[in-house]
MDAnalysis code that builds the backbone (N, CA, C; Angstrom):
import MDAnalysis as mda
import numpy as np

u = mda.Universe.empty(270, n_residues=90, atom_resindex=np.repeat(np.arange(90), 3), trajectory=True)
u.add_TopologyAttr("name", ["N", "CA", "C"] * 90)
u.add_TopologyAttr("resid", np.arange(1, 91))
u.add_TopologyAttr("resname", ["MET", "VAL", "SER", "GLY", "MET", "ALA", "THR", "LYS", "LYS", "ILE", "THR", "ILE", "THR", "LEU", "GLU", "ALA", "GLU", "GLN", "LEU", "ASP", "ARG", "VAL", "ARG", "GLY", "LEU", "VAL", "GLU", "ALA", "GLY", "LYS", "ALA", "SER", "SER", "VAL", "SER", "GLY", "PHE", "VAL", "GLN", "HIS", "ALA", "VAL", "GLY", "VAL", "SER", "LEU", "ASP", "ASP", "ILE", "ALA", "GLY", "TRP", "GLY", "ALA", "MET", "LEU", "ALA", "GLU", "ALA", "LEU", "ARG", "ASP", "THR", "GLY", "GLY", "PRO", "LEU", "SER", "GLN", "GLU", "GLU", "LYS", "ASP", "TRP", "ALA", "ASP", "GLU", "MET", "LEU", "GLY", "ASN", "ARG", "LYS", "ARG", "ARG", "THR", "ARG", "SER", "VAL", "ALA"])
u.atoms.positions = np.array([
    [5.021, -6.016, -1.661],
    [4.412, -5.363, -0.518],
    [5.406, -5.345, 0.632],
    [5.482, -4.250, 1.334],
    [6.385, -4.117, 2.463],
    [5.766, -4.828, 3.655],
    [6.536, -5.656, 4.303],
    [6.047, -6.384, 5.461],
    [5.637, -5.406, 6.546],
    [4.492, -5.655, 7.157],
    [4.018, -4.794, 8.220],
    [3.102, -3.681, 7.759],
    [2.966, -3.489, 6.445],
    [2.056, -2.457, 5.946],
    [0.622, -2.918, 6.141],
    [-0.229, -2.013, 6.571],
    [-1.638, -2.341, 6.726],
    [-2.261, -2.511, 5.351],
    [-2.985, -3.578, 5.164],
    [-3.685, -3.815, 3.902],
    [-5.142, -4.107, 4.193],
    [-5.976, -3.916, 3.203],
    [-7.391, -4.232, 3.292],
    [-7.783, -5.021, 2.065],
    [-8.621, -5.977, 2.259],
    [-9.113, -6.782, 1.155],
    [-10.332, -6.081, 0.550],
    [-10.328, -5.960, -0.782],
    [-11.437, -5.324, -1.490],
    [-11.836, -6.194, -2.672],
    [-12.924, -5.850, -3.283],
    [-13.352, -6.506, -4.512],
    [-13.217, -5.504, -5.640],
    [-12.616, -5.932, -6.746],
    [-12.513, -5.076, -7.922],
    [-13.115, -5.814, -9.111],
    [-13.449, -5.082, -10.123],
    [-14.001, -5.666, -11.339],
    [-13.062, -5.356, -12.495],
    [-12.665, -6.396, -13.209],
    [-11.808, -6.264, -14.384],
    [-12.495, -6.919, -15.559],
    [-12.131, -6.473, -16.757],
    [-12.598, -7.167, -17.949],
    [-11.967, -8.544, -17.948],
    [-12.688, -9.543, -18.454],
    [-12.213, -10.927, -18.455],
    [-10.857, -11.042, -19.137],
    [-10.665, -10.320, -20.242],
    [-9.395, -10.379, -20.959],
    [-8.253, -9.823, -20.111],
    [-8.521, -8.752, -19.375],
    [-7.492, -8.190, -18.506],
    [-7.089, -9.203, -17.438],
    [-8.067, -9.828, -16.812],
    [-7.771, -10.811, -15.781],
    [-6.999, -11.989, -16.353],
    [-7.385, -12.442, -17.535],
    [-6.654, -13.536, -18.186],
    [-5.197, -13.156, -18.419],
    [-4.958, -11.920, -18.847],
    [-3.593, -11.464, -19.105],
    [-2.789, -11.381, -17.813],
    [-3.413, -10.883, -16.739],
    [-2.728, -10.801, -15.451],
    [-2.397, -12.211, -14.960],
    [-3.362, -13.115, -15.048],
    [-3.112, -14.501, -14.627],
    [-1.996, -15.131, -15.460],
    [-1.930, -14.781, -16.727],
    [-0.848, -15.266, -17.584],
    [0.507, -14.775, -17.113],
    [0.568, -13.531, -16.679],
    [1.818, -12.989, -16.141],
    [2.217, -13.700, -14.853],
    [1.222, -14.012, -14.026],
    [1.503, -14.741, -12.783],
    [2.043, -16.126, -13.119],
    [1.379, -16.812, -14.055],
    [1.815, -18.157, -14.443],
    [3.221, -18.151, -15.038],
    [3.555, -17.071, -15.742],
    [4.885, -16.959, -16.360],
    [5.942, -16.494, -15.359],
    [5.526, -16.215, -14.119],
    [6.468, -15.778, -13.098],
    [6.837, -14.312, -13.184],
    [6.103, -13.540, -13.978],
    [6.406, -12.116, -14.140],
    [5.669, -11.257, -13.116],
    [4.743, -11.854, -12.384],
    [4.039, -11.180, -11.293],
    [3.866, -12.213, -10.187],
    [3.952, -11.747, -8.938],
    [3.889, -12.681, -7.813],
    [2.501, -13.277, -7.629],
    [1.482, -12.485, -7.889],
    [0.089, -12.914, -7.731],
    [-0.798, -11.873, -8.397],
    [-2.074, -12.199, -8.548],
    [-3.007, -11.217, -9.106],
    [-3.067, -10.008, -8.174],
    [-3.161, -10.268, -6.881],
    [-3.215, -9.184, -5.910],
    [-1.940, -8.339, -5.963],
    [-0.800, -8.999, -6.042],
    [0.473, -8.283, -6.127],
    [0.545, -7.414, -7.371],
    [0.045, -7.949, -8.491],
    [0.047, -7.175, -9.730],
    [-0.822, -5.926, -9.581],
    [-2.014, -6.090, -9.011],
    [-2.935, -4.956, -8.845],
    [-2.326, -3.930, -7.891],
    [-1.708, -4.382, -6.797],
    [-1.064, -3.450, -5.871],
    [0.021, -2.643, -6.583],
    [0.825, -3.323, -7.393],
    [1.882, -2.633, -8.134],
    [1.276, -1.628, -9.124],
    [0.237, -2.044, -9.845],
    [-0.393, -1.166, -10.836],
    [-0.984, 0.079, -10.174],
    [-1.588, -0.086, -9.021],
    [-2.155, 1.060, -8.299],
    [-1.034, 1.995, -7.854],
    [0.060, 1.430, -7.347],
    [1.191, 2.255, -6.933],
    [1.764, 3.062, -8.081],
    [1.934, 2.423, -9.243],
    [2.452, 3.107, -10.426],
    [1.497, 4.220, -10.844],
    [0.206, 3.927, -10.822],
    [-0.788, 4.926, -11.219],
    [-0.788, 6.127, -10.273],
    [-0.724, 5.875, -8.977],
    [-0.688, 6.976, -8.006],
    [0.560, 7.828, -8.183],
    [1.706, 7.188, -8.410],
    [2.942, 7.939, -8.649],
    [2.845, 8.760, -9.931],
    [2.220, 8.182, -10.961],
    [2.052, 8.877, -12.229],
    [1.188, 10.129, -12.057],
    [0.093, 9.968, -11.354],
    [-0.807, 11.109, -11.123],
    [-0.087, 12.200, -10.339],
    [0.668, 11.801, -9.313],
    [1.416, 12.783, -8.515],
    [2.438, 13.506, -9.390],
    [3.089, 12.763, -10.285],
    [4.073, 13.370, -11.181],
    [3.444, 14.381, -12.114],
    [2.281, 14.042, -12.684],
    [1.600, 14.982, -13.574],
    [1.144, 16.211, -12.808],
    [0.687, 16.012, -11.574],
    [0.270, 17.161, -10.759],
    [1.421, 18.096, -10.489],
    [2.588, 17.527, -10.182],
    [3.779, 18.349, -9.935],
    [4.197, 19.072, -11.203],
    [4.118, 18.378, -12.345],
    [4.498, 18.994, -13.617],
    [3.554, 20.151, -13.962],
    [2.257, 19.953, -13.731],
    [1.292, 21.015, -14.000],
    [1.543, 22.206, -13.079],
    [1.793, 21.936, -11.795],
    [2.061, 23.028, -10.854],
    [3.287, 23.817, -11.279],
    [4.323, 23.121, -11.731],
    [5.543, 23.804, -12.193],
    [5.254, 24.641, -13.435],
    [4.494, 24.080, -14.375],
    [4.166, 24.816, -15.603],
    [3.350, 26.060, -15.282],
    [2.391, 25.939, -14.365],
    [1.593, 27.100, -13.978],
    [2.465, 28.153, -13.302],
    [3.379, 27.703, -12.461],
    [4.294, 28.623, -11.774],
    [5.165, 29.361, -12.790],
    [5.631, 28.629, -13.806],
    [6.523, 29.215, -14.813],
    [5.796, 30.168, -15.762],
    [4.487, 30.018, -15.885],
    [3.734, 30.825, -16.853],
    [2.803, 31.839, -16.204],
    [2.962, 32.071, -14.915],
    [2.171, 33.113, -14.276],
    [0.987, 32.616, -13.483],
    [0.852, 31.343, -13.285],
    [-0.218, 30.807, -12.439],
    [-1.475, 30.461, -13.212],
    [-2.498, 30.048, -12.481],
    [-3.759, 29.664, -13.116],
    [-4.374, 30.826, -13.889],
    [-5.262, 30.486, -14.810],
    [-5.932, 31.513, -15.599],
    [-6.817, 32.383, -14.719],
    [-6.824, 33.668, -15.036],
    [-7.739, 34.579, -14.350],
    [-9.126, 34.381, -14.956],
    [-10.136, 34.915, -14.300],
    [-11.492, 34.810, -14.839],
    [-11.580, 35.506, -16.196],
    [-10.870, 36.625, -16.336],
    [-10.853, 37.350, -17.616],
    [-10.264, 36.476, -18.723],
    [-9.173, 35.766, -18.416],
    [-8.550, 34.872, -19.401],
    [-9.478, 33.710, -19.755],
    [-10.162, 33.169, -18.756],
    [-11.117, 32.083, -19.009],
    [-12.261, 32.558, -19.898],
    [-12.770, 33.758, -19.614],
    [-13.861, 34.321, -20.421],
    [-13.410, 34.513, -21.865],
    [-12.184, 35.036, -22.056],
    [-11.640, 35.234, -23.396],
    [-11.528, 33.895, -24.123],
    [-10.996, 32.890, -23.447],
    [-10.839, 31.572, -24.062],
    [-12.194, 30.989, -24.439],
    [-13.179, 31.128, -23.554],
    [-14.524, 30.637, -23.871],
    [-15.089, 31.324, -25.108],
    [-14.869, 32.627, -25.193],
    [-15.358, 33.378, -26.359],
    [-14.659, 32.906, -27.635],
    [-13.355, 32.731, -27.577],
    [-12.591, 32.287, -28.744],
    [-12.991, 30.870, -29.175],
    [-13.315, 30.028, -28.202],
    [-13.679, 28.640, -28.505],
    [-15.165, 28.476, -28.813],
    [-15.901, 29.555, -28.674],
    [-17.325, 29.498, -28.972],
    [-18.144, 28.829, -27.879],
    [-17.596, 28.757, -26.687],
    [-18.341, 28.166, -25.573],
    [-19.314, 29.184, -25.030],
    [-20.531, 28.765, -24.873],
    [-21.536, 29.656, -24.306],
    [-21.577, 29.464, -22.807],
    [-21.751, 30.548, -22.124],
    [-21.901, 30.457, -20.675],
    [-23.276, 29.906, -20.367],
    [-23.309, 29.017, -19.393],
    [-24.593, 28.482, -18.972],
    [-25.244, 29.468, -18.028],
    [-26.495, 29.716, -18.298],
    [-27.236, 30.589, -17.397],
    [-27.681, 29.763, -16.205],
    [-27.541, 30.339, -15.048],
    [-28.039, 29.657, -13.851],
    [-29.392, 30.236, -13.535],
    [-30.296, 29.358, -13.235],
    [-31.627, 29.847, -12.869],
    [-32.107, 29.065, -11.671],
    [-33.007, 29.639, -10.998],
    [-33.529, 29.038, -9.791],
    [-34.324, 27.784, -10.125],
    [-34.130, 26.760, -9.318],
    [-34.858, 25.510, -9.509],
    [-36.239, 25.626, -8.911],
    [-36.422, 26.554, -7.997],
    [-37.693, 26.689, -7.280],
    [-38.813, 27.157, -8.145],
])
């Protein structure tokens, strides 16, 4: 963690086995603390998601952009997806 960064304390829920494994890493000196491990894991996950988003944006740019409604309709027909009818709830 960078000194001076604002942090907030939260409660998270992990499977018992996951927590045991994280605590094992802390005991082995491979992680500074359970909190430090979770902070690192969240950072890696956020970077991963951002990377996939950038990759998808590039792929869409290279292939002509998002699907048009006509292309979506064609794909639904080919995949056998039925359109859901919308009806009034009233």
